[in-house]
ZASE-625663 format. One record per residue (C-alpha): residue number from 1; chain; x, y, z. Coordinates in nm, 3 decimals, m for minus. Example, Ala and Ser with C-alpha at 12.3 -4.5 7.8 and 13.67 -1.06 7.14 Angstrom:
<atoms>
lonu;kolnu;xx;yy;zz
1;A;1.230;m0.450;0.780;
2;A;1.367;m0.106;0.714;
</atoms>
This chain:
<atoms>
lonu;kolnu;xx;yy;zz
1;A;4.668;0.394;0.038;
2;A;4.385;0.298;m0.197;
3;A;4.237;m0.049;m0.197;
4;A;4.046;m0.066;m0.526;
5;A;4.253;m0.126;m0.838;
6;A;4.050;0.113;m1.056;
7;A;4.133;0.407;m0.832;
8;A;4.507;0.342;m0.833;
9;A;4.542;0.483;m1.186;
10;A;4.425;0.832;m1.086;
11;A;4.654;1.117;m0.983;
12;A;4.381;1.341;m0.847;
13;A;4.010;1.356;m0.764;
14;A;3.747;1.618;m0.846;
15;A;3.454;1.564;m0.613;
16;A;3.138;1.770;m0.657;
17;A;2.817;1.798;m0.457;
18;A;2.472;1.885;m0.586;
19;A;2.404;2.258;m0.567;
20;A;2.124;2.331;m0.318;
21;A;1.865;2.589;m0.421;
22;A;1.923;2.911;m0.231;
23;A;1.553;2.961;m0.162;
24;A;1.568;2.799;0.182;
25;A;1.805;2.630;0.429;
26;A;1.933;2.273;0.387;
27;A;1.777;1.987;0.579;
28;A;1.879;1.636;0.685;
29;A;1.752;1.487;0.359;
30;A;2.012;1.691;0.170;
31;A;2.281;1.592;0.419;
32;A;2.212;1.218;0.413;
33;A;2.177;1.206;0.037;
34;A;2.471;1.420;m0.068;
35;A;2.687;1.619;0.169;
36;A;2.780;1.379;0.449;
37;A;2.887;1.097;0.212;
38;A;3.075;1.343;m0.012;
39;A;3.263;1.484;0.286;
40;A;3.350;1.136;0.416;
41;A;3.485;1.044;0.072;
42;A;3.693;1.362;0.036;
43;A;3.831;1.345;0.390;
44;A;3.927;0.982;0.337;
45;A;4.112;1.060;0.013;
46;A;4.301;1.344;0.183;
47;A;4.392;1.109;0.467;
48;A;4.531;0.869;0.207;
49;A;4.754;1.152;0.076;
50;A;4.557;1.189;m0.246;
51;A;4.520;1.517;m0.436;
52;A;4.151;1.600;m0.405;
53;A;3.921;1.902;m0.422;
54;A;3.564;1.913;m0.290;
55;A;3.353;2.156;m0.490;
56;A;3.017;2.298;m0.385;
57;A;2.801;2.605;m0.411;
58;A;2.449;2.745;m0.412;
59;A;2.220;2.720;m0.715;
60;A;2.079;3.072;m0.728;
61;A;1.884;3.075;m1.053;
62;A;1.555;2.924;m1.157;
63;A;1.186;2.970;m1.085;
64;A;1.187;2.862;m0.716;
65;A;1.404;3.166;m0.641;
66;A;1.173;3.409;m0.820;
67;A;0.862;3.256;m0.660;
68;A;1.013;3.297;m0.314;
69;A;1.107;3.658;m0.390;
70;A;0.761;3.739;m0.520;
71;A;0.594;3.593;m0.210;
72;A;0.812;3.802;0.019;
73;A;0.800;4.118;m0.190;
74;A;1.179;4.135;m0.233;
75;A;1.423;4.084;m0.519;
76;A;1.565;3.743;m0.618;
77;A;1.909;3.873;m0.520;
78;A;1.780;3.945;m0.168;
79;A;1.663;3.584;m0.140;
80;A;1.985;3.421;m0.262;
81;A;2.205;3.649;m0.051;
82;A;2.015;3.548;0.261;
83;A;2.001;3.174;0.207;
84;A;2.346;3.135;0.051;
85;A;2.500;3.263;0.373;
86;A;2.279;3.044;0.593;
87;A;2.365;2.736;0.386;
88;A;2.738;2.811;0.363;
89;A;2.773;2.882;0.736;
90;A;2.579;2.571;0.840;
91;A;2.787;2.347;0.612;
92;A;3.103;2.488;0.765;
93;A;2.977;2.434;1.119;
94;A;2.885;2.073;1.036;
95;A;3.240;2.019;0.916;
96;A;3.174;1.969;0.543;
97;A;3.527;2.034;0.417;
98;A;3.463;2.219;0.090;
99;A;3.773;2.355;m0.079;
100;A;3.537;2.614;m0.219;
101;A;3.168;2.683;m0.166;
102;A;3.060;2.944;m0.421;
103;A;2.739;3.057;m0.591;
104;A;2.596;3.070;m0.942;
105;A;2.508;3.439;m0.920;
106;A;2.877;3.536;m0.912;
107;A;3.051;3.707;m1.205;
108;A;3.287;3.418;m1.283;
109;A;2.999;3.178;m1.320;
110;A;2.808;3.408;m1.556;
111;A;3.122;3.446;m1.763;
112;A;3.198;3.072;m1.772;
113;A;2.846;2.950;m1.848;
114;A;2.792;3.219;m2.114;
115;A;3.116;3.120;m2.286;
116;A;3.018;2.753;m2.267;
117;A;2.682;2.818;m2.431;
118;A;2.835;3.042;m2.697;
119;A;3.096;2.782;m2.795;
120;A;2.833;2.513;m2.844;
121;A;2.606;2.760;m3.025;
122;A;2.879;2.869;m3.268;
123;A;2.973;2.507;m3.336;
124;A;2.613;2.421;m3.424;
125;A;2.566;2.184;m3.130;
126;A;2.215;2.315;m3.053;
127;A;1.893;2.298;m3.252;
128;A;1.646;2.586;m3.265;
129;A;1.275;2.517;m3.213;
130;A;0.961;2.729;m3.193;
131;A;0.691;2.606;m2.956;
132;A;0.379;2.735;m2.784;
133;A;0.403;2.840;m2.422;
134;A;0.160;3.008;m2.184;
135;A;0.186;3.385;m2.182;
136;A;0.038;3.638;m1.936;
137;A;m0.094;3.930;m2.143;
138;A;m0.142;4.150;m1.835;
139;A;0.208;4.089;m1.696;
140;A;0.347;4.080;m2.050;
141;A;0.571;3.777;m1.995;
142;A;0.591;3.406;m2.061;
143;A;0.507;3.186;m1.765;
144;A;0.727;2.917;m1.620;
145;A;0.539;2.604;m1.513;
146;A;0.533;2.707;m1.145;
147;A;0.371;3.038;m1.239;
148;A;0.065;2.857;m1.373;
149;A;m0.202;2.711;m1.145;
150;A;m0.526;2.533;m1.216;
151;A;m0.734;2.225;m1.148;
152;A;m0.558;1.890;m1.157;
153;A;m0.721;1.665;m1.420;
154;A;m0.648;1.359;m1.205;
155;A;m0.767;1.447;m0.853;
156;A;m0.954;1.777;m0.893;
157;A;m0.718;1.978;m0.670;
158;A;m0.779;2.340;m0.765;
159;A;m0.429;2.451;m0.664;
160;A;m0.217;2.229;m0.888;
161;A;0.095;2.375;m1.053;
162;A;0.192;2.360;m1.418;
163;A;0.453;2.092;m1.349;
164;A;0.301;1.889;m1.066;
165;A;m0.004;1.841;m0.848;
166;A;0.119;1.836;m0.490;
167;A;m0.209;1.684;m0.370;
168;A;m0.182;1.360;m0.570;
169;A;0.186;1.381;m0.674;
170;A;0.117;1.348;m1.048;
171;A;0.364;1.513;m1.288;
172;A;0.186;1.750;m1.525;
173;A;0.237;1.971;m1.824;
174;A;0.098;2.322;m1.793;
175;A;m0.143;2.251;m2.079;
176;A;m0.294;1.961;m1.879;
177;A;m0.446;2.196;m1.621;
178;A;m0.817;2.270;m1.621;
179;A;m0.897;2.642;m1.599;
180;A;m0.532;2.754;m1.590;
181;A;m0.450;3.097;m1.451;
182;A;m0.140;3.304;m1.408;
183;A;0.009;3.325;m1.060;
184;A;0.134;3.673;m1.154;
185;A;m0.191;3.849;m1.243;
186;A;m0.463;3.588;m1.184;
187;A;m0.573;3.620;m1.546;
188;A;m0.618;3.333;m1.790;
189;A;m0.296;3.285;m1.989;
190;A;m0.285;3.240;m2.364;
191;A;m0.062;3.018;m2.574;
192;A;0.200;3.212;m2.765;
193;A;0.491;3.107;m2.983;
194;A;0.843;3.140;m2.846;
195;A;1.187;3.035;m2.975;
196;A;1.436;2.830;m2.773;
197;A;1.757;2.636;m2.820;
198;A;1.771;2.264;m2.747;
199;A;2.044;2.010;m2.677;
200;A;1.974;1.721;m2.919;
201;A;2.008;1.433;m2.675;
202;A;1.863;1.195;m2.934;
203;A;2.190;1.227;m3.128;
204;A;2.385;1.126;m2.814;
205;A;2.183;0.814;m2.748;
206;A;2.422;0.568;m2.911;
207;A;2.738;0.667;m2.725;
208;A;2.549;0.722;m2.398;
209;A;2.408;0.371;m2.425;
210;A;2.758;0.228;m2.468;
211;A;2.918;0.448;m2.203;
212;A;2.655;0.393;m1.933;
213;A;2.491;0.059;m2.004;
214;A;2.807;m0.124;m2.113;
215;A;3.117;0.056;m1.982;
216;A;2.969;0.123;m1.636;
217;A;2.761;m0.192;m1.598;
218;A;2.835;m0.335;m1.254;
219;A;3.039;m0.027;m1.169;
220;A;2.766;0.228;m1.096;
221;A;2.508;0.181;m0.822;
222;A;2.204;m0.018;m0.929;
223;A;1.962;0.269;m0.866;
224;A;2.171;0.500;m1.086;
225;A;2.219;0.243;m1.361;
226;A;1.851;0.147;m1.355;
227;A;1.720;0.503;m1.387;
228;A;1.961;0.579;m1.671;
229;A;1.866;0.259;m1.854;
230;A;1.499;0.346;m1.824;
231;A;1.556;0.688;m1.978;
232;A;1.772;0.560;m2.261;
233;A;1.543;0.268;m2.341;
234;A;1.247;0.510;m2.363;
235;A;1.435;0.712;m2.625;
236;A;1.610;1.043;m2.556;
237;A;1.452;1.367;m2.675;
238;A;1.597;1.716;m2.738;
239;A;1.604;1.923;m2.420;
240;A;1.564;2.301;m2.400;
241;A;1.868;2.487;m2.269;
242;A;1.703;2.831;m2.258;
243;A;1.383;2.969;m2.115;
244;A;1.185;3.292;m2.098;
245;A;1.270;3.449;m1.763;
246;A;1.434;3.766;m1.632;
247;A;1.641;3.600;m1.356;
248;A;1.947;3.399;m1.454;
249;A;2.241;3.404;m1.694;
250;A;2.141;3.595;m2.005;
251;A;2.156;3.398;m2.330;
252;A;2.463;3.552;m2.502;
253;A;2.344;3.556;m2.865;
254;A;2.141;3.790;m3.081;
255;A;1.766;3.739;m3.088;
256;A;1.755;3.606;m2.733;
257;A;1.624;3.909;m2.552;
258;A;1.427;3.818;m2.237;
259;A;1.579;3.471;m2.227;
260;A;1.818;3.309;m1.980;
261;A;2.004;2.981;m1.967;
262;A;1.783;2.707;m1.829;
263;A;1.891;2.643;m1.470;
264;A;1.969;2.277;m1.535;
265;A;2.215;2.389;m1.804;
266;A;2.397;2.662;m1.613;
267;A;2.399;2.496;m1.267;
268;A;2.636;2.201;m1.341;
269;A;2.870;2.439;m1.522;
270;A;2.901;2.589;m1.175;
271;A;3.130;2.300;m1.081;
272;A;3.370;2.425;m1.346;
273;A;3.335;2.797;m1.272;
274;A;3.384;2.734;m0.899;
275;A;3.703;2.539;m0.972;
276;A;3.825;2.832;m1.183;
277;A;3.770;3.057;m0.880;
278;A;3.964;2.814;m0.663;
279;A;4.274;2.776;m0.876;
280;A;4.424;2.912;m1.200;
281;A;4.536;2.553;m1.263;
282;A;4.173;2.447;m1.295;
283;A;4.203;2.260;m1.623;
284;A;4.393;1.964;m1.476;
285;A;4.091;1.901;m1.254;
286;A;3.854;1.889;m1.552;
287;A;4.052;1.796;m1.863;
288;A;4.313;1.542;m1.754;
289;A;4.231;1.173;m1.801;
290;A;4.427;1.097;m1.484;
291;A;4.166;1.294;m1.284;
292;A;3.868;1.107;m1.143;
293;A;3.545;1.307;m1.151;
294;A;3.281;1.199;m0.897;
295;A;2.939;1.363;m0.855;
296;A;2.754;1.320;m0.523;
297;A;2.383;1.385;m0.578;
298;A;2.032;1.276;m0.477;
299;A;1.824;1.048;m0.695;
300;A;1.624;1.338;m0.837;
301;A;1.941;1.459;m1.011;
302;A;2.056;1.128;m1.162;
303;A;1.945;1.201;m1.518;
304;A;2.101;1.549;m1.516;
305;A;2.443;1.424;m1.402;
306;A;2.453;1.092;m1.585;
307;A;2.296;1.183;m1.919;
308;A;2.248;1.557;m1.974;
309;A;2.567;1.701;m1.819;
310;A;2.788;1.432;m1.981;
311;A;2.623;1.518;m2.314;
312;A;2.713;1.883;m2.253;
313;A;3.073;1.790;m2.165;
314;A;3.101;1.565;m2.470;
315;A;2.961;1.838;m2.695;
316;A;3.227;2.085;m2.574;
317;A;3.490;1.823;m2.645;
318;A;3.776;1.887;m2.402;
319;A;3.633;1.776;m2.067;
320;A;3.653;1.442;m1.886;
321;A;3.333;1.256;m1.808;
322;A;3.227;1.151;m1.457;
323;A;3.377;0.822;m1.345;
324;A;3.099;0.767;m1.094;
325;A;2.776;0.925;m0.974;
326;A;2.699;0.759;m0.638;
327;A;2.346;0.894;m0.595;
328;A;2.149;0.809;m0.283;
329;A;1.775;0.761;m0.248;
330;A;1.555;0.985;m0.028;
331;A;1.547;1.016;0.349;
332;A;1.202;1.040;0.508;
333;A;1.125;1.198;0.843;
334;A;0.917;1.022;1.109;
335;A;0.745;0.809;0.844;
336;A;0.657;1.098;0.613;
337;A;0.824;1.250;0.309;
338;A;1.042;1.551;0.390;
339;A;0.869;1.862;0.256;
340;A;1.008;2.215;0.268;
341;A;0.672;2.369;0.179;
342;A;0.506;2.188;0.471;
343;A;0.798;2.259;0.707;
344;A;0.824;1.884;0.763;
345;A;1.199;1.881;0.794;
346;A;1.491;1.899;1.033;
347;A;1.679;2.211;0.923;
348;A;2.055;2.200;0.966;
349;A;2.095;2.552;1.103;
350;A;1.824;2.485;1.363;
351;A;1.979;2.153;1.463;
352;A;2.316;2.321;1.517;
353;A;2.143;2.577;1.740;
354;A;1.945;2.319;1.940;
355;A;2.229;2.066;1.977;
356;A;2.550;2.271;2.009;
357;A;2.868;2.065;1.989;
358;A;2.684;1.759;1.857;
359;A;2.770;1.785;1.489;
360;A;2.919;1.435;1.487;
361;A;2.604;1.283;1.638;
362;A;2.406;1.402;1.336;
363;A;2.681;1.294;1.094;
364;A;2.689;0.951;1.257;
365;A;2.311;0.905;1.255;
366;A;2.273;1.014;0.893;
367;A;2.561;0.796;0.774;
368;A;2.454;0.487;0.969;
369;A;2.102;0.526;0.828;
370;A;2.196;0.660;0.485;
371;A;1.946;0.582;0.204;
372;A;2.213;0.419;m0.012;
373;A;1.996;0.156;m0.181;
374;A;1.641;0.250;m0.080;
375;A;1.452;0.528;0.094;
376;A;1.515;0.530;0.469;
377;A;1.353;0.699;0.766;
378;A;1.497;0.937;1.024;
379;A;1.327;0.941;1.363;
380;A;1.427;1.142;1.668;
381;A;1.403;0.833;1.890;
382;A;1.648;0.649;1.664;
383;A;1.877;0.954;1.672;
384;A;1.873;0.938;2.052;
385;A;1.930;0.562;2.050;
386;A;2.228;0.583;1.817;
387;A;2.386;0.848;2.036;
388;A;2.318;0.684;2.372;
389;A;2.354;0.316;2.281;
390;A;2.630;0.337;2.020;
391;A;2.838;0.655;2.037;
392;A;2.821;0.685;2.416;
393;A;2.797;0.319;2.516;
394;A;3.042;0.168;2.265;
395;A;3.292;0.418;2.121;
396;A;3.285;0.674;2.401;
397;A;3.278;0.409;2.672;
398;A;3.588;0.230;2.542;
399;A;3.789;0.549;2.503;
400;A;3.686;0.683;2.843;
401;A;3.761;0.358;3.028;
402;A;4.102;0.333;2.865;
403;A;4.210;0.691;2.934;
404;A;4.071;0.700;3.288;
405;A;4.257;0.379;3.379;
406;A;4.578;0.511;3.221;
407;A;4.563;0.818;3.444;
408;A;4.466;0.612;3.746;
409;A;4.745;0.356;3.704;
410;A;5.022;0.559;3.537;
411;A;4.938;0.929;3.587;
412;A;4.872;0.965;3.213;
413;A;5.199;0.812;3.093;
414;A;5.174;0.548;2.817;
415;A;5.307;0.223;2.971;
416;A;5.554;0.000;2.790;
417;A;5.438;m0.316;2.620;
418;A;5.570;m0.648;2.740;
419;A;5.536;m1.010;2.638;
420;A;5.231;m1.073;2.419;
421;A;4.973;m1.341;2.479;
422;A;4.770;m1.519;2.210;
423;A;4.481;m1.281;2.287;
424;A;4.710;m0.981;2.238;
425;A;4.839;m1.111;1.906;
426;A;4.488;m1.193;1.784;
427;A;4.370;m0.844;1.880;
428;A;4.665;m0.679;1.702;
429;A;4.613;m0.888;1.388;
430;A;4.243;m0.805;1.377;
431;A;4.316;m0.435;1.435;
432;A;4.545;m0.437;1.131;
433;A;4.254;m0.539;0.905;
434;A;4.035;m0.238;0.978;
435;A;4.204;0.027;0.758;
436;A;4.147;m0.185;0.448;
437;A;3.797;m0.294;0.550;
438;A;3.690;0.066;0.610;
439;A;3.883;0.209;0.316;
440;A;3.755;m0.039;0.059;
441;A;3.396;0.030;0.165;
442;A;3.447;0.406;0.133;
443;A;3.606;0.370;m0.210;
444;A;3.306;0.173;m0.331;
445;A;3.063;0.427;m0.178;
446;A;2.930;0.190;0.089;
447;A;2.952;0.442;0.371;
448;A;2.712;0.267;0.607;
449;A;2.923;m0.043;0.585;
450;A;3.241;0.158;0.643;
451;A;3.097;0.322;0.953;
452;A;2.982;m0.014;1.088;
453;A;3.340;m0.141;1.052;
454;A;3.469;0.159;1.246;
455;A;3.231;0.075;1.529;
456;A;3.349;m0.286;1.514;
457;A;3.698;m0.162;1.598;
458;A;3.555;0.009;1.907;
459;A;3.375;m0.315;1.991;
460;A;3.704;m0.499;1.958;
461;A;3.852;m0.261;2.214;
462;A;3.563;m0.309;2.457;
463;A;3.585;m0.686;2.415;
464;A;3.958;m0.679;2.483;
465;A;3.912;m0.473;2.801;
466;A;3.630;m0.696;2.922;
467;A;3.833;m1.013;2.869;
468;A;4.153;m0.882;3.028;
469;A;3.991;m0.687;3.317;
470;A;4.289;m0.457;3.387;
471;A;4.109;m0.304;3.688;
472;A;4.144;m0.646;3.853;
473;A;4.468;m0.752;3.686;
474;A;4.661;m0.453;3.820;
475;A;4.632;m0.598;4.171;
476;A;4.804;m0.926;4.078;
477;A;5.018;m0.867;3.765;
478;A;5.141;m0.512;3.711;
479;A;5.358;m0.598;3.407;
480;A;5.076;m0.773;3.226;
481;A;4.851;m0.475;3.302;
482;A;5.097;m0.241;3.127;
483;A;5.073;m0.450;2.809;
484;A;4.693;m0.452;2.824;
485;A;4.675;m0.076;2.873;
486;A;4.934;m0.005;2.603;
487;A;4.743;m0.212;2.351;
488;A;4.411;m0.050;2.454;
489;A;4.567;0.293;2.400;
490;A;4.689;0.182;2.055;
491;A;4.330;0.090;1.963;
492;A;4.222;0.438;2.081;
493;A;4.489;0.595;1.860;
494;A;4.370;0.392;1.562;
495;A;4.013;0.500;1.629;
496;A;4.126;0.864;1.630;
497;A;4.283;0.817;1.288;
498;A;4.012;0.605;1.127;
499;A;3.709;0.797;1.254;
500;A;3.826;1.132;1.111;
501;A;3.634;1.106;0.781;
502;A;3.312;1.025;0.966;
503;A;3.344;1.213;1.297;
504;A;3.599;1.491;1.243;
505;A;3.523;1.682;1.563;
506;A;3.544;1.370;1.780;
507;A;3.863;1.264;1.601;
508;A;4.026;1.596;1.681;
509;A;3.910;1.580;2.042;
510;A;4.047;1.227;2.080;
511;A;4.380;1.321;1.917;
512;A;4.413;1.610;2.162;
513;A;4.348;1.381;2.457;
514;A;4.608;1.137;2.327;
515;A;4.857;1.412;2.234;
516;A;4.864;1.254;1.891;
517;A;4.936;1.442;1.569;
518;A;4.713;1.396;1.265;
519;A;4.839;1.091;1.076;
520;A;4.783;0.956;0.726;
521;A;4.561;0.655;0.668;
522;A;4.860;0.431;0.584;
523;A;4.971;0.457;0.947;
524;A;4.646;0.298;1.068;
525;A;4.649;m0.061;1.189;
526;A;4.981;0.004;1.362;
527;A;5.014;m0.109;1.723;
528;A;5.286;0.150;1.788;
529;A;5.113;0.479;1.716;
530;A;5.172;0.590;2.077;
531;A;5.525;0.558;2.211;
532;A;5.585;0.421;2.557;
533;A;5.654;0.710;2.793;
534;A;5.438;0.955;2.598;
535;A;5.204;1.165;2.810;
536;A;4.833;1.181;2.738;
537;A;4.605;1.462;2.850;
538;A;4.319;1.437;3.097;
539;A;4.023;1.240;2.962;
540;A;3.701;1.410;2.861;
541;A;3.376;1.248;2.753;
542;A;3.373;1.209;2.374;
543;A;2.994;1.195;2.374;
544;A;2.720;1.273;2.626;
545;A;2.375;1.120;2.665;
546;A;2.084;1.298;2.505;
547;A;1.789;1.316;2.743;
548;A;1.423;1.259;2.662;
549;A;1.331;1.626;2.710;
550;A;1.549;1.734;2.416;
551;A;1.402;1.467;2.190;
552;A;1.042;1.531;2.295;
553;A;1.086;1.901;2.215;
554;A;1.188;1.812;1.857;
555;A;0.898;1.569;1.817;
556;A;0.656;1.832;1.946;
557;A;0.794;2.083;1.695;
558;A;0.712;1.843;1.413;
559;A;0.365;1.780;1.550;
560;A;0.307;2.155;1.567;
561;A;0.422;2.184;1.205;
562;A;0.184;1.907;1.100;
563;A;m0.107;2.078;1.275;
564;A;m0.019;2.410;1.113;
565;A;m0.004;2.240;0.772;
566;A;m0.352;2.102;0.823;
567;A;m0.478;2.448;0.915;
568;A;m0.304;2.605;0.614;
569;A;m0.454;2.346;0.380;
570;A;m0.808;2.412;0.502;
571;A;m1.055;2.547;0.248;
572;A;m1.419;2.643;0.303;
573;A;m1.677;2.398;0.175;
574;A;m1.818;2.476;m0.165;
575;A;m2.131;2.690;m0.158;
576;A;m2.439;2.469;m0.164;
577;A;m2.697;2.473;m0.441;
578;A;m2.877;2.802;m0.476;
579;A;m3.213;2.829;m0.292;
580;A;m3.499;3.073;m0.331;
581;A;m3.538;3.347;m0.070;
582;A;m3.888;3.224;0.011;
583;A;m3.745;2.880;0.097;
584;A;m3.500;3.036;0.341;
585;A;m3.784;3.235;0.494;
586;A;m3.951;2.911;0.602;
587;A;m3.665;2.837;0.845;
588;A;m3.739;2.985;1.190;
589;A;m3.408;3.071;1.359;
590;A;m3.429;3.211;1.714;
591;A;m3.216;3.295;2.016;
592;A;m3.255;3.105;2.343;
593;A;m3.087;3.103;2.684;
594;A;m2.933;2.782;2.819;
595;A;m3.098;2.684;3.151;
596;A;m2.944;2.338;3.184;
597;A;m2.682;2.140;2.991;
598;A;m2.582;1.777;3.061;
599;A;m2.428;1.483;2.880;
600;A;m2.670;1.228;2.737;
601;A;m2.607;0.892;2.912;
602;A;m2.427;0.631;2.697;
603;A;m2.375;0.885;2.417;
604;A;m2.024;1.029;2.403;
605;A;m2.106;1.290;2.139;
606;A;m2.440;1.425;2.265;
607;A;m2.530;1.711;2.499;
608;A;m2.886;1.771;2.624;
609;A;m2.984;2.139;2.645;
610;A;m3.281;2.289;2.828;
611;A;m3.351;2.619;2.647;
612;A;m3.560;2.922;2.750;
613;A;m3.710;3.020;2.413;
614;A;m3.934;3.313;2.519;
615;A;m4.248;3.099;2.511;
616;A;m4.141;2.849;2.774;
617;A;m3.872;2.584;2.762;
618;A;m3.768;2.321;2.513;
619;A;m3.514;2.036;2.500;
620;A;m3.259;2.019;2.221;
621;A;m2.992;1.750;2.173;
622;A;m2.668;1.851;1.999;
623;A;m2.363;1.644;1.894;
624;A;m2.098;1.879;2.029;
625;A;m2.002;1.705;2.358;
626;A;m1.646;1.642;2.229;
627;A;m1.583;2.016;2.213;
628;A;m1.747;2.112;2.543;
629;A;m1.615;1.869;2.808;
630;A;m1.766;2.081;3.090;
631;A;m2.127;2.134;2.973;
632;A;m2.232;2.305;3.295;
633;A;m2.021;2.604;3.188;
634;A;m2.270;2.670;2.907;
635;A;m2.553;2.747;3.150;
636;A;m2.653;3.112;3.116;
637;A;m2.513;3.149;2.765;
638;A;m2.733;3.228;2.468;
639;A;m2.743;3.013;2.155;
640;A;m2.904;3.025;1.814;
641;A;m3.139;2.740;1.721;
642;A;m3.386;2.635;1.454;
643;A;m3.725;2.633;1.620;
644;A;m3.947;2.474;1.353;
645;A;m3.775;2.142;1.286;
646;A;m3.997;1.843;1.355;
647;A;m3.909;1.675;1.688;
648;A;m3.692;1.360;1.669;
649;A;m3.560;1.117;1.928;
650;A;m3.185;1.083;1.985;
651;A;m3.075;0.812;2.232;
652;A;m3.423;0.816;2.381;
653;A;m3.437;1.196;2.427;
654;A;m3.680;1.401;2.218;
655;A;m3.496;1.691;2.053;
656;A;m3.719;1.991;1.971;
657;A;m3.497;2.181;1.727;
658;A;m3.133;2.214;1.622;
659;A;m2.867;2.431;1.785;
660;A;m2.645;2.609;1.530;
661;A;m2.268;2.567;1.539;
662;A;m1.982;2.659;1.306;
663;A;m1.709;2.413;1.206;
664;A;m1.366;2.578;1.232;
665;A;m1.079;2.482;0.999;
666;A;m0.934;2.251;1.265;
667;A;m1.263;2.054;1.273;
668;A;m1.376;2.207;1.603;
669;A;m1.748;2.286;1.639;
670;A;m1.819;2.626;1.798;
671;A;m2.164;2.739;1.913;
672;A;m2.312;3.031;1.721;
673;A;m2.404;3.299;1.978;
674;A;m2.524;3.663;1.959;
675;A;m2.256;3.923;2.026;
676;A;m2.459;4.059;2.319;
677;A;m2.752;3.941;2.532;
678;A;m3.095;3.964;2.366;
679;A;m3.445;3.870;2.478;
680;A;m3.502;3.491;2.451;
681;A;m3.724;3.409;2.156;
682;A;m3.588;3.685;1.928;
683;A;m3.599;3.577;1.564;
684;A;m3.296;3.586;1.330;
685;A;m3.359;3.675;0.971;
</atoms>
């Protein structure tokens, strides 16, 4: 049963998900933006009896794959084989119900995307252009943007890439970099002419403007519509569909040696090639106007799926265009942008390992906090709160109370329903409204709203139990108690049916406890899902509390990652201005033995040293107290110090020199000491 009029005209649904790069695992940002909402949508449509396929796969071409392989000293195929399996297995364990999850390195995809390119090429749908691109003369190959590094012209970061500076976030062209060098050989690249084929998007601007800005106005999400409008209003430009690279689908025409299809061109064709692998009857899913095509993506893919891929489909001529592209915004993590390079992420395969059996807790948290209209933030404390205060305390509590009381009062037999009160009738009438309320929200891609409505049904059940108090009522009115418990069990049965798109594992567990078969959505809202006299199984907890220790361990892992990132980002200070050897010779550096070491009163940073310098003793004050909380432990150690600095007073103490220390990459100051004991007063030079 579908509740939006536009959807009632369709016979089937082709639902696709963005293809994750197979150069690393997937994280919660991917899940919240794409895969959880797509799975909810597909599961809902199946529950409504609709003909639907959910298509996904790994994007295994492009520069990120080759960079990863080069860093690890393996082949690109080694990389994609490893991560494709990790991604596919973790999706399956989370319950993402793909009808097929394939990969763009497979033979069928190469065949399909090559044929697609060749058809457009032979029909003159591309334009050919010669442009200058950086070339590595030592490696003898053209360089993709990520293979070029240099100094950012905006912030001075010396490790900026040819497409972006990760220090300041500015998008760049490779030719913007100061002192560019090849990441392959380290040499300075040269500009060299190369030929490529382009999709002339400027010629598609008129129909795209009508199709997106007029036909889909008010239909597509505002963030999607707004980004598309911005691109179209700025004027569309031809876009290259080939590039110079040795990893990818080879360009299938003469004169294209050493060139592959640009990853943005071949990747979306994967949706089609994967469908061809799934069924020989693939064309009805892609070429029939009675099929609804929906792309679930993140906001960084809006332009590709709303402008470029539709232009490709239109150029081919026989394919349907997407009816909707419900892209989400980004999910942040603990107040910071998720970053794979900085390991600032919650990886799905690690979550499944650390929280076994809690797939639905993650699905629930990500859906209830989905970045549907703006960027949102995931925190581990909120994750714990949603589990303990919502799943456990509301949904789980209602189900557990109802089933436990049924076994206590009736040995697990569903009691018969008797005469209804006004409260009963009101509860039944409200229960009937939930299938449409939830369904309409799902159909319009408002998944947070849909999930909130599901929880409102559980709240209705808790409210009904609280108001009727069957644990007291059973002592005075056994017949009335049967009606209360029957109706409470009917709410449980409706929850089992309606929560399946969101919480498939919990839905199955609840159905098993109720001895209830899997029902279609149209059955929901019914107060007779469980027949009187039916036997239910022993109750089990749907959800369990998550303790502080588990959450603190995850927070500590992130803090460790942040600290490691800071250490990895450390660079030595630039070498100071050159000095003459004679100037250095004027500095008198000696070794002394620490006789006494105490904190300077009212000075948190200062330690007062008494040093044996071979000629007597001297006092030196040093600002390293923060790093040596027990200064008495330094007594007996030897230190290096400058002996011929003019004395100066620090906090009232005359310091007769300067003790040398080295600043480590974590900011810690460490005393410079000789490797073995020497005579106090020895000079260093």
